[in-house]
C-alpha positions as CSV (number, residue, x, y, z in Angstrom):
1,M,0.0,0.0,0.0
2,C,2.7,2.5,0.9
3,E,4.3,2.1,-2.6
4,L,1.3,4.2,-3.9
5,Y,2.6,7.1,-1.9
6,V,6.3,6.5,-1.7
7,K,6.6,6.2,-5.5
8,A,4.9,9.6,-6.1
9,D,6.8,11.9,-8.3
10,P,8.7,14.4,-6.0
11,I,7.6,17.2,-8.3
12,L,4.0,16.6,-7.0
13,Y,4.9,17.5,-3.4
14,E,7.4,20.3,-4.3
15,S,6.0,23.7,-3.2
16,R,5.4,26.5,-5.6
17,T,4.7,30.1,-4.7
18,R,2.4,32.3,-6.7
19,S,1.5,35.9,-6.2
20,L,-2.1,37.1,-7.0
21,R,-4.4,39.9,-6.2
22,I,-7.3,39.4,-3.8
23,N,-9.6,42.3,-3.3
24,G,-6.9,44.7,-4.6
25,V,-4.2,43.3,-2.2
26,V,-1.2,41.4,-3.6
27,T,-1.1,38.0,-1.8
28,T,1.5,35.2,-2.0
29,L,0.3,31.6,-1.7
30,R,2.7,28.7,-1.3
31,L,1.1,25.3,-2.1
32,E,2.4,21.9,-3.3
33,N,2.3,21.4,-7.1
34,Q,-0.4,18.8,-6.8
35,F,-2.7,21.2,-5.0
36,W,-2.1,23.8,-7.7
37,D,-3.1,21.1,-10.3
38,V,-6.3,20.4,-8.5
39,L,-7.1,24.1,-8.3
40,V,-6.6,24.4,-12.0
41,E,-9.0,21.5,-12.5
42,I,-11.6,23.0,-10.3
43,A,-11.3,26.4,-11.9
44,A,-11.6,24.9,-15.4
45,S,-14.7,22.9,-14.4
46,D,-16.3,26.2,-13.3
47,G,-15.1,28.2,-16.3
48,L,-12.8,30.4,-14.3
49,S,-9.1,31.1,-14.2
50,T,-7.2,29.8,-11.2
51,N,-6.8,33.3,-9.8
52,Q,-10.6,34.0,-10.3
53,L,-11.4,30.7,-8.4
54,I,-9.0,31.6,-5.5
55,T,-10.4,35.1,-5.3
56,Q,-14.0,33.7,-5.3
57,L,-13.2,31.1,-2.6
58,H,-11.6,33.8,-0.5
59,Q,-14.6,36.1,-0.8
60,E,-17.0,33.2,0.0
61,V,-15.1,32.1,3.1
62,M,-14.9,35.7,4.3
63,N,-18.6,36.1,3.8
64,Y,-19.4,32.9,5.6
65,R,-16.8,33.0,8.4
66,G,-15.8,36.6,8.6
67,E,-12.1,35.8,8.6
68,V,-9.6,33.4,7.0
69,V,-7.2,32.1,9.6
70,N,-5.0,30.0,7.2
71,F,-6.0,30.4,3.6
72,A,-3.4,28.0,2.2
73,S,-4.7,25.3,4.5
74,F,-8.3,26.2,3.5
75,L,-7.3,25.7,-0.2
76,R,-5.7,22.4,0.5
77,V,-8.8,21.1,2.3
78,S,-11.0,22.5,-0.5
79,C,-9.0,20.4,-3.0
80,I,-9.3,17.3,-0.9
81,R,-13.1,17.8,-0.5
82,Y,-13.4,18.4,-4.3
83,L,-11.5,15.1,-5.0
84,S,-13.5,13.1,-2.4
85,Q,-16.8,14.3,-4.1
86,K,-15.5,13.0,-7.5
87,R,-14.7,9.5,-6.4
88,P,-17.3,6.7,-6.2
89,P,-18.4,5.7,-2.8
90,V,-16.4,3.0,-1.2
91,A,-18.3,-0.1,0.0
92,L,-17.5,-0.9,3.6
93,T,-16.7,-4.4,4.6
94,L,-18.6,-6.1,7.4
95,V,-15.7,-5.5,9.8
96,E,-15.6,-1.8,9.0
97,K,-19.4,-1.5,9.5
98,T,-19.2,-3.0,13.0
99,A,-16.1,-1.2,14.2
């Protein structure tokens, strides 16, 4: 099982920093390349650029929560939530159901 993770291309977990403007303020975000790839996919599926998507997510979380404590972590979790919604449900075994 660990081979799935250990054999990942190191470029996927290498960090990349991007500067973008959110609400007129230049902001720098540092995320691993795989998260940038997922953000590109989400943006494309919504017909947005990556910067537009990130700006929209920032505005929505600000409207909902009133603050963004750790925006990079919020983006990572958003990517994971997006990917988990895309995959088919996993059937639980009897052992998992009773645990």
